[in-house]
N, C-alpha and C positions, 0 to 999 in steps of 0.2 A: 300298198295303198289304205288297204282297209285298217292295218295297225292306225294311221294318221287319220282315219275317221271314227275311229276307233277311242280314240283318246280324245275327242272333239264330242262324244254323243253320252262316254261314261257317265258326265253328271246327267245330264238330260233320263235317262234310261227309270220307266215306272216302276215301284219299289216291287221286288219278285223276279228281276225278269232277266234272264243270261244277255250280257250283248252280245258274246260271237252267236246264237242262237238264233236271237232276234235279228241279227244282220245280214245271217243265212238264209233265214225266208223271207229276205225280204229279194235276195238273191236270187232264191229258188223258183220265186214266185211270177216275180219279171222276165227272168230266164223264162218258164215254163209259160208262161205266156205269147212270149216275144216267138218262142219258135214252134208252141203247137197249134191246137185249138180249144175253146171254152166249149162247151156245151148250155144249149141252150134250157130255158126248163120245159121246154118240149121234144128234145134230145138231139137239136137237130146242132151244129157242131160250125161253131166261128171261128176266121181267122181272123189273127192279131189288125188286116187292115181293116177292117168293119168299124165303123165309127160306132154307136151299138154298141159293140162288145168293150172295142176302148174304154169310151163311154164308162160303162159296169164295170172293169178293171182298175179304172182307176178311185172309181167312189171307196172299190171297194182295198186296195191300194191305201189310200187315206183313210181310211177307216183302221187298219189294219195298223197306221203311222199312231195316231193318235192313242191307239191304245199300248203302243209297246214303250212311246217317250213322256214324258210330260210335256204341258204347255210351255211355253214360252212364254219370261216374263219382263 
């Protein structure tokens, strides 16, 4: 499945971005969030079920994807 995804995304990478590194970064981020917790600025740990934590994670993930890949034309 990753090979098919890589074929589709290869031409959409921002300059200087390694495709394997980009895909694994996304996978690690999602897995880490889904199976772990995230700290708040005050040090409290939140779980993936927390709506605020999910919102913050989605915002961060979208920013990461926007920086790794070129905008669609």
